[in-house]
Structure formats: structure tokens, C-alpha cells
N, CA, C and O of each residue as an XYZ file, in Angstrom:
888
protein
N     -15.164      3.793    -33.236
C     -14.274      4.848    -31.697
C     -14.669      5.612    -31.212
O     -14.651      5.592    -29.981
N     -15.186      6.598    -31.843
C     -15.836      7.619    -32.054
C     -15.461      8.821    -32.661
O     -14.839      8.944    -33.717
N     -15.984      9.915    -31.742
C     -14.549     11.089    -32.355
C     -13.305     11.624    -32.175
O     -13.326     12.207    -31.091
N     -12.004     11.742    -32.799
C     -10.988     11.658    -32.648
C     -10.417     13.450    -32.941
O     -10.427     13.919    -34.079
N      -9.988     14.205    -31.806
C      -9.680     15.467    -31.884
C      -8.044     15.098    -33.322
O      -7.213     14.207    -33.498
N      -8.248     15.830    -33.683
C      -7.193     16.449    -35.118
C      -6.009     16.096    -33.707
O      -5.504     15.028    -33.363
N      -5.882     17.350    -33.193
C      -4.701     17.919    -32.316
C      -5.095     18.440    -31.081
O      -6.129     17.886    -30.707
N      -4.709     19.234    -30.344
C      -4.564     19.937    -28.540
C      -4.954     20.974    -29.125
O      -5.719     21.616    -28.405
N      -4.682     21.658    -30.600
C      -5.292     22.764    -30.915
C      -7.069     22.413    -31.004
O      -7.907     22.600    -30.122
N      -7.244     21.899    -32.267
C      -8.709     21.640    -32.186
C      -9.417     21.525    -31.073
O     -10.284     22.333    -30.742
N      -9.042     20.350    -30.321
C      -9.658     20.163    -28.967
C      -9.726     21.180    -28.579
O     -10.861     21.653    -28.519
N      -8.619     21.993    -28.141
C      -8.807     23.751    -27.503
C     -10.400     24.409    -28.169
O     -11.559     24.390    -27.755
N      -9.905     24.811    -29.061
C     -11.275     25.021    -30.014
C     -12.532     24.874    -30.086
O     -13.269     25.794    -30.442
N     -13.021     23.519    -29.708
C     -13.591     22.922    -29.487
C     -14.425     22.728    -28.180
O     -15.595     22.361    -28.078
N     -13.339     23.136    -26.998
C     -13.769     22.943    -26.029
C     -14.109     24.409    -24.934
O     -14.619     24.475    -23.816
N     -13.403     25.754    -26.122
C     -13.869     26.808    -26.161
C     -15.071     27.025    -26.452
O     -15.697     27.637    -25.587
N     -15.884     26.605    -27.808
C     -17.521     26.560    -27.310
C     -18.272     26.499    -26.713
O     -19.285     27.178    -26.549
N     -17.783     25.430    -26.165
C     -18.863     25.293    -25.007
C     -18.564     25.247    -23.940
O     -19.010     24.453    -23.110
N     -17.762     26.079    -23.762
C     -17.138     26.907    -22.628
C     -17.155     29.288    -22.482
O     -16.799     30.252    -21.803
N     -18.056     28.734    -24.059
C     -18.158     30.427    -24.153
C     -19.074     31.050    -22.518
O     -18.271     31.664    -21.815
N     -20.131     30.998    -22.051
C     -20.939     31.155    -21.619
C     -19.532     32.440    -20.785
O     -19.770     33.647    -20.829
N     -18.248     31.939    -20.139
C     -17.398     32.454    -19.372
C     -16.909     33.695    -20.088
O     -16.186     34.532    -19.548
N     -17.269     33.752    -21.109
C     -16.215     35.043    -22.057
C     -16.568     36.609    -21.106
O     -17.530     37.029    -20.464
N     -14.991     37.195    -21.512
C     -15.266     38.368    -21.095
C     -15.415     38.423    -19.146
O     -14.815     39.253    -18.462
N     -16.227     37.474    -18.655
C     -16.199     38.001    -17.274
C     -14.322     38.843    -16.613
O     -13.235     38.714    -17.176
N     -14.603     39.551    -15.432
C     -13.785     40.547    -15.627
C     -12.861     39.673    -13.868
O     -11.844     40.127    -13.342
N     -13.397     38.819    -13.534
C     -12.622     38.179    -12.624
C     -11.314     36.782    -13.403
O     -10.175     36.517    -13.017
N     -12.139     36.166    -14.586
C     -12.132     35.213    -14.947
C     -10.208     34.633    -15.722
O      -9.528     34.947    -16.699
N     -10.096     33.841    -14.738
C      -8.476     33.472    -15.636
C      -8.488     31.697    -15.882
O      -8.972     31.002    -14.989
N      -8.129     31.283    -16.683
C      -7.406     30.164    -17.251
C      -6.596     29.463    -16.963
O      -5.517     30.009    -17.197
N      -6.435     28.221    -16.447
C      -5.090     27.982    -15.743
C      -4.780     26.194    -16.838
O      -5.502     25.211    -16.674
N      -3.969     26.220    -17.524
C      -3.493     24.996    -17.895
C      -2.945     24.011    -17.148
O      -2.189     24.584    -16.363
N      -2.909     22.844    -16.958
C      -2.142     22.039    -16.354
C      -1.172     21.154    -17.367
O      -1.572     20.234    -18.081
N       0.166     21.625    -17.272
C       1.061     21.708    -18.340
C       1.835     20.121    -17.830
O       2.166     19.646    -16.743
N       1.879     19.766    -18.927
C       2.232     20.063    -20.757
C       1.278     20.462    -21.453
O       1.064     21.549    -21.989
N       0.367     18.951    -21.398
C      -0.711     19.062    -22.305
C      -1.496     19.274    -22.436
O      -2.111     19.157    -23.496
N      -2.114     19.943    -20.836
C      -3.585     20.737    -20.767
C      -3.230     22.461    -21.679
O      -4.090     23.110    -22.275
N      -2.016     22.779    -21.556
C      -1.789     23.933    -21.796
C      -1.806     24.678    -23.334
O      -2.258     25.818    -23.438
N      -1.364     24.063    -24.319
C      -2.045     23.785    -26.127
C      -3.607     24.019    -26.027
O      -3.978     24.837    -26.870
N      -4.373     23.649    -25.427
C      -5.899     23.437    -25.349
C      -6.237     24.770    -24.322
O      -7.106     25.605    -24.569
N      -5.501     24.774    -23.319
C      -5.738     26.104    -22.488
C      -5.460     27.817    -23.430
O      -6.085     28.875    -23.355
N      -4.171     27.385    -24.311
C      -4.673     28.344    -25.081
C      -5.564     28.879    -25.578
O      -5.976     30.006    -25.303
N      -6.152     27.833    -26.708
C      -7.408     28.197    -27.204
C      -8.350     28.952    -27.058
O      -8.888     29.882    -27.659
N      -8.568     27.848    -25.277
C      -9.758     28.519    -24.251
C      -9.375     29.868    -24.139
O      -9.572     30.583    -25.121
N      -8.944     30.276    -23.289
C      -8.941     31.359    -22.697
C      -8.494     32.581    -23.829
O      -8.852     33.731    -23.577
N      -7.668     32.293    -25.134
C      -7.601     33.196    -26.565
C      -9.687     33.862    -27.283
O     -10.120     34.918    -27.744
N     -10.226     32.667    -27.002
C     -11.645     32.627    -27.416
C     -12.496     32.787    -25.911
O     -13.714     32.711    -26.069
N     -12.277     32.889    -25.206
C     -12.623     33.762    -23.763
C     -12.845     35.212    -23.151
O     -13.588     35.700    -22.300
N     -11.776     35.691    -24.052
C     -10.447     36.672    -23.776
C      -9.905     36.937    -22.019
O      -9.929     37.868    -21.214
N      -9.620     36.065    -22.038
C      -9.312     35.450    -20.545
C      -7.478     35.702    -20.530
O      -6.750     35.860    -21.510
N      -7.099     35.667    -19.078
C      -5.685     35.355    -18.884
C      -5.155     34.107    -19.125
O      -6.122     33.364    -19.298
N      -4.274     33.571    -19.214
C      -3.991     32.084    -19.809
C      -2.851     31.878    -17.911
O      -2.802     32.824    -17.126
N      -2.480     31.176    -17.761
C      -1.448     30.858    -16.629
C      -1.486     29.465    -16.633
O      -2.433     28.907    -17.187
N      -0.401     28.673    -15.981
C      -0.762     27.337    -15.737
C      -0.494     27.225    -14.463
O       0.145     28.104    -13.885
N      -1.116     25.699    -13.589
C      -1.242     25.508    -12.428
C      -0.608     24.079    -12.187
O      -1.119     22.960    -12.237
N       0.919     24.578    -11.855
C       1.799     22.676    -11.910
C       1.797     22.270    -10.421
O       2.295     22.723     -9.390
N       1.163     21.415    -10.694
C       1.302     20.166     -9.789
C       2.416     19.110     -9.640
O       3.267     18.888    -10.501
N       2.303     18.399     -8.288
C       3.431     17.103     -8.653
C       2.741     16.062     -7.426
O       2.659     16.335     -6.229
N       2.267     14.765     -8.123
C       1.517     14.536     -6.979
C       2.632     13.524     -5.772
O       3.492     12.857     -6.348
N       2.614     13.449     -4.570
C       2.952     13.109     -3.695
C       3.315     11.351     -3.873
O       2.456     10.797     -3.187
N       3.754     10.832     -4.179
C       3.710      9.278     -4.155
C       3.874      8.363     -2.704
O       4.966      8.557     -2.170
N       2.994      7.418     -1.989
C       3.363      6.944     -1.057
C       4.679      5.796     -1.496
O       4.784      5.051     -2.470
N       5.646      6.049     -0.241
C       6.750      5.389     -0.638
C       6.629      3.257     -0.798
O       6.027      2.470     -0.068
N       7.369      3.027     -1.884
C       6.528      1.553     -2.022
C       5.124      1.489     -2.839
O       4.524      0.474     -3.191
N       4.766      2.836     -3.044
C       4.077      2.507     -4.219
C       3.761      3.800     -4.665
O       2.979      4.600     -4.151
N       4.288      3.894     -5.439
C       4.492      5.577     -6.019
C       3.181      5.660     -6.846
O       2.899      6.824     -6.562
N       2.777      5.497     -7.176
C       0.865      5.305     -7.970
C      -0.260      5.661     -7.468
O      -1.413      5.792     -7.879
N       0.839      5.922     -5.550
C      -1.273      5.713     -4.471
C      -0.098      7.327     -3.813
O       1.013      7.419     -3.290
N      -1.269      8.393     -4.282
C      -0.963      9.356     -4.037
C      -1.019      9.236     -2.440
O      -1.892      8.544     -1.917
N       0.203     10.120     -1.460
C      -0.613     10.343     -0.465
C      -0.820     12.197      0.023
O      -1.059     12.765      1.089
N      -0.561     12.693     -1.498
C      -1.252     14.120     -1.603
C      -0.437     14.579     -2.360
O       0.314     13.789     -2.932
N      -0.302     16.225     -2.649
C       0.351     16.701     -4.107
C       0.838     18.193     -3.417
O       0.272     18.532     -2.378
N       1.600     18.837     -3.842
C       2.578     20.153     -3.630
C       1.571     20.727     -4.959
O       0.966     19.934     -5.680
N       1.539     21.451     -5.048
C       0.896     22.789     -6.505
C       1.527     24.322     -6.397
O       1.970     24.722     -5.321
N       1.532     24.847     -7.153
C       1.872     26.104     -7.612
C       1.378     27.080     -6.188
O       0.486     26.943     -5.351
N       2.380     28.031     -6.399
C       1.987     29.096     -4.865
C       2.070     28.244     -3.150
O       1.618     28.259     -2.005
N       3.067     27.533     -4.134
C       3.442     27.081     -2.433
C       2.415     25.730     -1.322
O       2.765     25.417     -0.184
N       1.187     25.158     -2.037
C       0.260     24.713     -1.659
C       0.498     23.524     -1.446
O       1.210     23.150     -2.378
N       0.277     22.532     -0.612
C       0.044     21.530     -0.022
C      -0.640     20.769     -0.016
O      -1.400     21.735      0.047
N      -1.499     19.573     -0.016
C      -2.564     19.293     -0.047
C      -2.149     17.459      0.013
O      -1.710     16.798     -0.929
N      -2.487     16.920      1.556
C      -2.352     15.769      1.937
C      -3.721     14.653      2.429
O      -4.528     14.975      3.300
N      -3.756     13.700      1.893
C      -4.646     12.611      1.904
C      -3.903     11.779      3.547
O      -3.156     10.884      3.944
N      -4.895     13.017      4.036
C      -5.258     12.496      5.532
C      -5.397     10.771      5.460
O      -4.506     10.104      5.987
N      -6.531     10.101      4.795
C      -7.068      8.613      4.717
C      -5.420      7.129      4.596
O      -5.129      6.012      5.024
N      -4.792      8.384      3.594
C      -3.415      7.351      2.569
C      -2.081      7.412      4.080
O      -1.177      6.648      4.420
N      -2.503      8.468      4.516
C      -1.283      9.012      5.613
C      -1.468      8.328      7.149
O      -0.619      8.062      7.999
N      -3.415      8.099      7.145
C      -2.916      7.206      8.616
C      -3.315      5.799      8.348
O      -3.601      5.086      9.310
N      -3.387      5.099      6.555
C      -3.461      4.136      6.725
C      -2.392      3.306      6.829
O      -2.473      2.228      7.417
N      -0.936      3.887      6.078
C       0.478      3.631      5.786
C       1.245      4.505      6.815
O       2.383      4.894      6.551
N       0.650      4.809      7.954
C       1.125      5.215      9.019
C       2.467      5.753      8.235
O       3.513      5.113      8.349
N       2.428      6.557      7.697
C       3.389      7.720      6.968
C       3.637      8.896      8.345
O       3.019      9.427      9.268
N       4.977      8.841      7.722
C       5.683     10.091      9.218
C       5.296     11.459      8.682
O       4.929     11.617      7.518
N       5.402     12.558      9.675
C       6.064     13.681      8.502
C       6.808     13.750      8.260
O       7.008     14.728      7.540
N       7.729     13.063      8.487
C       9.447     13.439      8.068
C       9.005     12.619      6.700
O       8.712     13.329      5.738
N       8.953     11.618      6.583
C       8.908     11.082      4.910
C       7.981     11.744      4.223
O       7.906     11.359      3.056
N       7.299     12.536      4.493
C       6.242     13.377      3.675
C       7.483     14.503      3.280
O       7.638     14.696      2.074
N       8.111     15.035      3.947
C       8.212     16.078      4.160
C       9.412     16.114      2.828
O       9.697     17.001      2.023
N       9.905     14.808      3.020
C      11.043     14.203      2.312
C      11.212     14.245      0.826
O      12.037     14.779      0.083
N       9.530     13.065      0.536
C       8.920     13.741     -0.465
C       8.523     14.758     -1.261
O       8.707     14.782     -2.478
N       7.935     15.680     -0.570
C       7.154     16.605     -1.007
C       8.967     17.674     -1.392
O       9.075     18.468     -2.327
N       9.802     17.432     -0.651
C      10.519     18.698     -1.640
C      11.654     18.742     -2.310
O      12.450     19.611     -2.668
N      11.436     16.570     -2.468
C      12.202     16.549     -3.923
C      10.775     16.949     -5.200
O      11.231     17.607     -6.135
N       9.522     16.711     -5.312
C       9.047     17.269     -6.058
C       8.706     18.456     -6.002
O       7.830     18.968     -6.699
N       9.657     19.242     -4.801
C       9.470     20.587     -5.120
C      10.651     21.411     -6.195
O      10.687     22.487     -6.792
N      11.577     20.186     -6.034
C      12.456     20.768     -6.759
C      12.188     20.871     -8.258
O      12.808     21.657     -8.974
N      11.241     20.046     -8.702
C      10.665     19.791    -10.093
C       9.278     20.893    -10.196
O       8.637     21.168    -11.210
N       9.185     21.119     -9.572
C       7.392     22.232     -9.334
C       8.619     23.305     -9.687
O       8.338     23.696    -10.819
N      10.016     24.060     -9.202
C      10.024     25.008     -9.845
C      11.129     24.699    -10.773
O      11.805     25.621    -11.230
N      11.196     24.349    -10.862
C      12.030     24.334    -12.035
C      11.321     24.598    -12.842
O      11.622     25.662    -13.384
N       9.807     23.771    -13.520
C       8.826     24.487    -14.110
C       8.409     25.647    -14.231
O       8.358     26.307    -15.268
N       7.984     26.054    -12.818
C       7.878     27.067    -13.204
C       8.983     28.576    -13.555
O       8.944     29.733    -13.975
N       9.869     27.565    -13.043
C      11.268     28.761    -13.605
C      11.300     29.006    -15.531
O      11.335     30.007    -16.247
N      11.267     27.610    -15.781
C      10.841     27.051    -17.742
C       9.914     27.777    -18.329
O      10.290     28.559    -19.202
N       8.636     27.704    -18.029
C       6.944     28.578    -17.841
C       7.428     29.963    -17.916
O       7.806     30.705    -18.823
N       7.271     30.059    -16.536
C       7.192     31.603    -15.990
C       8.260     32.386    -16.013
O       7.996     33.527    -15.633
N       9.638     32.168    -16.388
C      10.687     32.842    -15.383
C      10.178     33.478    -14.260
O       9.582     32.995    -13.297
N      10.491     34.633    -14.508
C      10.350     35.843    -13.089
C       8.734     35.975    -13.007
O       8.315     36.330    -11.906
N       7.933     35.778    -13.847
C       6.678     35.975    -13.265
C       5.842     35.012    -12.137
O       5.948     33.874    -11.681
N       4.894     36.251    -11.964
C       4.963     35.660    -10.461
C       3.884     34.816    -10.450
O       3.352     34.848    -11.560
N       3.026     33.687     -9.301
C       2.165     32.651     -9.600
C       0.720     33.604     -9.568
O       0.715     34.785     -9.223
N      -0.358     32.925     -9.952
C      -1.250     33.790    -10.588
C      -2.046     33.861     -9.198
O      -2.297     32.704     -8.861
N      -2.708     35.102     -7.941
C      -4.003     34.568     -7.560
C      -5.128     34.360     -7.693
O      -5.893     35.324     -7.671
N      -5.643     33.032     -7.879
C      -6.832     32.683     -7.830
C      -8.246     32.981     -6.317
O      -9.421     32.616     -6.365
N      -7.658     33.611     -5.341
C      -8.200     34.024     -4.430
C      -9.947     35.084     -5.375
O     -10.046     35.987     -6.206
N     -11.019     34.159     -4.504
C     -11.976     35.093     -5.321
C     -12.535     35.553     -6.527
O     -13.507     36.297     -6.653
N     -11.431     34.751     -7.911
C     -11.847     34.330     -8.916
C     -12.423     33.355     -9.616
O     -12.242     32.208     -9.206
N     -13.164     33.543    -10.702
C     -13.515     32.559    -11.597
C     -12.458     31.607    -12.259
O     -11.733     32.036    -13.156
N     -12.397     30.691    -11.943
C     -10.933     29.590    -12.362
C     -11.396     28.573    -13.819
O     -11.957     27.477    -13.789
N     -11.052     29.176    -14.752
C     -11.196     27.353    -15.512
C     -10.292     26.923    -15.628
O      -9.331     27.690    -15.690
N     -10.046     25.441    -15.727
C      -9.047     24.611    -15.420
C      -8.929     23.369    -16.240
O      -9.650     22.375    -16.159
N      -7.935     23.563    -17.028
C      -7.728     22.968    -18.289
C      -6.688     21.248    -18.903
O      -5.714     21.775    -19.441
N      -6.604     20.634    -18.960
C      -6.619     19.912    -19.159
C      -7.446     19.111    -20.621
O      -8.566     19.076    -21.132
N      -5.338     18.238    -20.973
C      -5.798     17.873    -22.596
C      -7.104     16.913    -22.151
O      -8.108     17.068    -22.846
N      -7.178     16.026    -21.159
C      -7.591     14.675    -21.165
C      -8.071     14.708    -19.623
O      -7.961     15.651    -18.839
N      -8.749     13.173    -19.344
C      -8.536     12.828    -17.578
C      -8.581     11.035    -17.809
O      -9.621     10.551    -18.254
N      -7.723     10.376    -17.568
C      -7.722      8.772    -17.235
C      -8.757      8.905    -16.145
O      -9.934      9.082    -15.831
N      -7.507      8.696    -15.785
C      -7.599      8.492    -13.578
C      -7.912      9.271    -12.779
O      -8.682      9.173    -11.823
N      -6.905     10.649    -13.401
C      -8.345     12.027    -12.785
C      -7.008     12.431    -11.708
O      -7.046     13.522    -11.140
N      -5.740     11.407    -11.449
C      -5.062     12.095     -9.959
C      -4.894     13.026     -9.714
O      -5.169     13.562     -8.641
N      -3.931     13.921    -11.487
C      -3.356     15.040    -11.226
C      -4.670     16.111    -10.622
O      -4.739     16.880     -9.663
N      -5.777     15.651    -11.887
C      -7.085     16.877    -12.216
C      -7.433     16.810    -10.637
O      -7.714     17.807     -9.972
N      -7.374     15.532    -10.152
C      -8.276     16.134     -8.427
C      -7.460     16.616     -7.385
O      -7.948     17.109     -6.368
N      -5.644     16.450     -7.665
C      -5.228     17.430     -6.799
C      -4.734     18.989     -7.273
O      -4.043     19.779     -6.631
N      -5.122     19.093     -8.148
C      -5.185     20.522     -8.716
C      -6.911     21.187     -8.132
O      -6.959     22.157     -7.375
N      -7.757     20.719     -8.464
C      -8.563     20.446     -7.338
C      -8.709     20.886     -5.820
O      -9.521     21.602     -5.236
N      -7.624     20.185     -5.430
C      -7.921     20.900     -4.109
C      -7.127     21.523     -3.670
O      -7.237     22.123     -2.600
N      -5.846     21.523     -4.618
C      -5.395     22.799     -4.442
C      -5.666     24.119     -4.653
O      -5.159     24.954     -3.904
N      -6.795     24.633     -6.064
C      -7.053     25.285     -6.159
C      -8.093     25.778     -5.401
O      -8.265     26.966     -5.127
N      -8.848     24.764     -5.035
C     -10.483     25.149     -3.966
C      -9.363     26.090     -2.210
O      -9.693     26.997     -1.446
N      -8.196     25.300     -2.295
C      -7.912     25.690     -0.702
C      -6.901     27.058     -1.197
O      -6.015     27.567     -0.510
N      -7.259     27.409     -2.378
C      -7.026     29.053     -2.324
C      -8.630     30.208     -2.307
O      -8.820     31.400     -2.068
N      -9.201     29.442     -2.567
C     -10.519     29.619     -2.378
C     -11.180     30.807     -3.335
O     -11.378     31.971     -2.986
N     -11.497     30.166     -4.739
C     -11.490     30.572     -6.268
C     -13.602     31.122     -5.755
O     -14.379     30.526     -5.009
N     -13.755     32.064     -6.347
C     -15.197     32.510     -6.462
C     -15.847     31.213     -7.382
O     -17.043     31.165     -7.096
N     -15.611     30.470     -8.074
C     -16.208     29.423     -8.940
C     -14.771     28.986     -9.415
O     -13.872     29.797     -9.638
N     -14.639     27.523     -9.555
C     -14.415     27.099    -10.478
C     -14.907     25.752    -11.098
O     -15.553     24.846    -10.572
N     -14.313     25.906    -12.641
C     -14.545     25.236    -13.356
C     -13.587     24.372    -14.119
O     -12.458     24.766    -14.416
N     -14.218     22.774    -14.542
C     -12.777     22.217    -14.898
C     -13.432     22.130    -16.882
O     -14.618     21.919    -17.132
N     -12.670     22.281    -17.679
C     -13.164     21.700    -18.843
C     -11.560     20.766    -19.356
O     -10.355     20.966    -19.201
N     -12.465     19.639    -20.059
C     -11.334     18.641    -21.072
C     -12.161     17.700    -22.407
O     -13.162     16.995    -22.277
N     -11.530     17.913    -23.422
C     -12.071     17.424    -24.154
C     -12.659     16.493    -23.852
O     -13.866     16.435    -24.087
N     -11.767     15.133    -23.031
C     -12.338     14.173    -22.882
C     -11.693     13.302    -22.287
O     -10.505     13.000    -22.392
N     -12.901     12.683    -21.325
C     -12.535     11.939    -19.667
C     -12.977     11.090    -19.994
O     -13.706     10.836    -20.953
N     -12.439     10.340    -18.946
C     -12.999      8.822    -18.614
C     -14.193      8.906    -18.050
O     -14.128      9.846    -17.258
N     -15.329      8.399    -18.025
C     -16.342      7.983    -17.819
C     -16.580      8.736    -16.524
O     -16.890      9.853    -16.110
N     -16.143      7.038    -15.950
C     -15.891      6.999    -14.270
C     -15.778      8.294    -13.884
O     -16.661      9.135    -13.721
N     -14.363      8.385    -13.730
C     -13.775      9.493    -13.348
C     -14.507     10.927    -13.144
O     -14.727     11.535    -12.097
N     -14.859     11.319    -14.688
C     -16.372     12.181    -14.536
C     -16.850     12.506    -13.352
O     -16.701     13.336    -12.456
N     -17.711     11.230    -13.748
C     -18.125     11.418    -12.273
C     -18.303     11.480    -11.000
O     -19.253     11.904    -10.341
N     -17.337     11.035    -10.708
C     -16.446     10.900     -9.442
C     -15.723     12.672     -9.156
O     -15.559     13.148     -8.032
N     -15.371     13.430    -10.534
C     -15.024     14.737     -9.780
C     -15.395     16.145    -10.219
O     -14.839     17.243    -10.189
N     -17.343     15.342    -10.920
C     -17.428     17.026    -11.657
C     -18.370     17.414     -9.837
O     -18.401     18.590     -9.474
N     -19.017     16.323     -8.937
C     -18.979     16.706     -7.571
C     -18.119     17.341     -7.028
O     -18.561     17.744     -5.952
N     -17.068     17.669     -7.199
C     -15.294     18.617     -6.734
C     -15.537     19.874     -7.113
O     -15.144     20.854     -6.480
N     -16.352     19.933     -8.413
C     -16.146     21.712     -8.989
C     -17.758     22.491     -8.853
O     -18.708     22.029     -8.221
N     -17.742     23.424     -9.416
C     -19.095     23.967     -9.542
C     -19.433     24.018    -11.092
O     -20.395     24.646    -11.536
N     -18.462     23.226    -11.937
C     -19.149     23.122    -13.294
C     -17.963     22.017    -14.096
O     -16.767     22.205    -13.875
N     -18.345     21.040    -14.891
C     -17.132     20.284    -15.433
C     -17.338     20.011    -16.843
O     -17.953     18.998    -17.174
N     -17.102     20.432    -17.287
C     -17.140     20.070    -19.021
C     -16.534     19.567    -19.767
O     -15.421     19.941    -20.137
N     -17.185     18.522    -20.189
C     -16.388     17.410    -21.072
C     -16.838     17.509    -22.023
O     -17.926     18.066    -21.882
N     -16.559     17.193    -23.405
C     -16.663     17.051    -24.302
C     -17.561     15.906    -25.340
O     -18.441     15.934    -26.201
N     -16.457     14.655    -24.426
C     -16.380     12.698    -24.350
C     -16.255     12.086    -23.182
O     -15.231     12.300    -22.533
N     -16.907     11.514    -22.851
C     -17.206     10.841    -21.942
C     -17.078      8.843    -22.767
O     -17.887      7.950    -22.515
N     -15.847      8.710    -23.699
C     -16.768      7.817    -23.806
C     -16.029      6.384    -23.169
O     -14.840      6.287    -22.865
N     -16.885      5.500    -23.078
C     -16.018      4.091    -22.708
C     -16.488      2.753    -23.959
O     -17.297      2.634    -24.879
N     -15.571      2.042    -23.391
C     -13.520      1.777    -23.108
C     -13.310      3.228    -23.753
O     -13.441      3.887    -24.784
N     -12.705      3.275    -21.823
C     -11.539      4.941    -22.567
C     -10.778      4.650    -23.020
O     -10.968      5.159    -24.125
N      -9.838      4.112    -23.086
C      -8.580      3.471    -23.871
C      -6.831      4.058    -23.340
O      -5.705      3.564    -23.405
N      -7.351      5.217    -22.874
C      -6.250      6.555    -22.197
C      -6.932      7.906    -23.406
O      -7.742      7.843    -24.331
N      -6.150      9.003    -22.833
C      -6.081     10.114    -23.582
C      -5.389     10.029    -25.001
O      -5.967     10.150    -26.081
N      -4.912      9.948    -24.928
C      -3.677      9.817    -26.440
C      -4.297      9.280    -27.722
O      -4.302      9.949    -28.755
N      -4.764      8.193    -27.646
C      -5.943      7.033    -28.421
C      -7.258      8.260    -28.382
O      -8.100      7.892    -29.201
N      -7.627      9.367    -27.811
C      -9.211     10.467    -28.969
C      -8.255     11.788    -29.948
O      -8.901     12.792    -30.249
N      -7.152     11.731    -30.274
C      -6.294     13.037    -30.630
C      -5.491     11.776    -32.010
O      -5.259     10.569    -31.936
N      -5.308     12.626    -32.962
C      -4.562     11.961    -34.640
C      -2.828     12.028    -34.144
O      -1.928     11.227    -34.395
N      -2.788     13.722    -33.100
C      -1.739     13.723    -33.340
C      -1.596     14.076    -31.379
O      -1.750     15.092    -30.702
N      -1.403     13.312    -31.210
C      -0.641     13.725    -29.172
C       0.618     13.805    -28.907
O       1.155     13.543    -27.831
N       1.330     14.329    -30.308
C       2.541     14.361    -29.342
C       3.044     15.337    -28.411
O       2.452     16.415    -28.372
N       4.245     15.108    -27.492
C       4.194     15.547    -26.834
C       4.372     16.544    -26.740
O       5.029     16.925    -27.709
N       4.068     17.648    -25.780
C       4.102     18.614    -25.381
C       5.515     19.072    -25.053
O       6.071     18.282    -24.290
N       6.511     20.466    -25.520
C       7.662     21.034    -25.009
C       7.679     21.801    -23.482
O       6.624     22.425    -23.367
N       8.167     21.887    -22.800
C       8.370     22.678    -21.698
C       8.819     23.950    -22.194
O       8.796     24.860    -21.365
N       9.339     24.311    -23.688
C       9.652     25.327    -24.954
C       8.026     25.220    -25.101
O       7.528     25.835    -24.157
N       7.097     24.700    -25.885
C       6.356     24.998    -26.291
C       5.661     26.291    -25.327
O       5.404     27.450    -25.656
N       5.431     25.387    -23.661
C       4.439     25.787    -22.442
C       4.764     27.181    -22.713
O       3.934     28.033    -23.030
N       6.598     27.456    -22.505
C       6.358     29.048    -22.441
C       5.725     29.986    -23.545
O       5.152     31.068    -23.415
N       6.007     29.232    -24.680
C       6.220     30.336    -25.959
C       4.312     30.536    -25.854
O       3.713     31.588    -26.078
N       3.828     29.515    -25.550
C       2.323     30.225    -25.572
C       1.639     31.094    -24.094
O       0.788     31.984    -24.080
N       2.385     30.440    -22.911
C       2.049     31.350    -22.141
C       2.211     33.170    -22.391
O       1.405     34.097    -22.304
N       3.927     33.071    -22.793
C       3.960     34.384    -23.202
C       3.366     35.381    -24.399
O       3.501     36.589    -24.588
N       2.771     34.516    -25.001
C       2.146     34.773    -26.410
C       0.547     35.332    -25.403
O       0.152     36.480    -25.608
N      -0.010     34.693    -24.678
C      -1.204     35.574    -24.105
C      -0.507     36.253    -23.067
O      -1.388     36.969    -22.592
N       0.582     36.477    -22.397
C       1.035     37.489    -21.841
C       0.863     39.010    -22.989
O       0.423     40.148    -22.830
N       1.375     38.375    -23.957
C       1.791     39.758    -24.825
C       0.670     40.176    -25.119
O       0.696     41.345    -25.504
N      -0.717     39.520    -25.094
C      -1.679     39.774    -26.226
C      -2.853     40.745    -25.064
O      -3.672     41.636    -25.289
N      -2.473     40.126    -23.964
C      -2.943     41.008    -22.790
C      -2.147     42.162    -22.614
O      -2.782     43.154    -22.972
N      -1.164     42.398    -22.261
C      -0.305     43.178    -22.503
C      -0.518     44.382    -23.003
O      -0.685     45.418    -22.358
N      -0.511     44.179    -24.761
C      -0.692     44.958    -25.625
C      -2.630     45.580    -25.393
O      -3.088     46.588    -25.930
N      -3.306     44.753    -24.594
C      -4.706     45.363    -24.528
C      -4.793     45.904    -22.832
O      -5.848     46.024    -22.208
N      -3.250     46.219    -22.226
C      -3.414     46.698    -21.166
C      -4.167     45.869    -20.122
O      -4.300     46.448    -19.044
N      -4.471     45.154    -20.171
C      -5.276     43.841    -19.055
C      -4.070     43.620    -18.652
O      -4.082     43.794    -17.433
N      -3.064     43.342    -18.989
C      -2.104     42.041    -17.621
C      -1.604     42.875    -16.864
O      -0.936     42.509    -15.897
């Protein structure tokens, strides 16, 4: 089956070694996709001496075809619409707004659970390293890439421990760099490449973010 990571912590440590060229950059920020991407991102951020935050994305499913994304909303009030899907399925603005409103409630719940009163990060003009624990179809990651791009970062780098090869090939053209430690075929799903793929809880995400903030506050960098 190939290499299997012990858990997300080990995967993050391995990924950090491949991203070490970005260590200590003054404009860098590491963003983890919750929930499973955050433990991986925590290890990367610690190794690169970079601040850590989350980038929360909620897919806007097409009515009657929930797996088909007609767009996405993300942290910072970002909304990305797939115009081809909207036109092809004759989806009204009212329908888009209704779906977005429902997803926005979950997005805000997660932001409150993870950040409390902390504001979302400003990525404009910064080097962003976007981390997940793996990529299968890439729907969430694609939405995150487009949402972050809309905020005009200086550079956008994606890092994942494992990715389906076809998805990796598609998405690497949308970012400045895409680091994937493994691109196995057949892929089998992200969890197949971890010995321990226990679901990450909201509480664990919040704890890791707070630990990162405390580290940077102690260093006078937060």
C-alpha cells in the first residue's frame, strides 16, 4: 500500500521538512483546513516559526445535487460562485442566498468555537501556506484556494501529506506551489494512508490554535 503515516502529528512533521525553505519569512502565515488539517498545520507552523490560523470553507451544494458545488463561502465573508454550474442549472440568486445563509451559520459556529473573539487573519500581501491532512476529490481545497486567491496573497502554497494524483495534477496549476508527500494511485481515500485517522474535534482545533497564539505572544510576534 505504500507509506502510512502514524497520525496527523507525524504527517505534519514530515510535511514541515519539505516546506522548510519558507521558515522565518516575515510575511508568512500557515492556515489549516478544519478540522483534520489543523493538527498537520500546527506541526508545520511550529517548524517554520509561523503563526497558525484556520481557514474555514463551507461548500454551497446545488439543490438536488448536494455533491455538486455551485460555490463556497469562507472565512472573512468571502463568497466564491461557480458561474458555469449556476448557469447550467439555472440557479437563481435567491436560491444561492438561501443556501449560503444556512452554511454561513455553521461557518460562524466554527469560527466562534475555534477563535472566540479573535478576528480572522488578513492574508492580503502575505505568503500563505494552506494545509490539509489529505486531498481526495479536492472540492474543499479548490474552494479554499479560490477564496484565498480573492484576497490577493503574495504567494499561495498548498501542502498535504497525501493526495490523489489526478487531483494533485489539476490543482497544482492554481497555486504558486503544491507540496504533496505522496500521490499514490489507486488512492483509496485519505484515511487509508494513516494508521490513526481519529476524527479531530472542535476542542482539539481550538486548543492547537491557542497554543500557537501563546507561543507567538510570548515571543512578542502575535
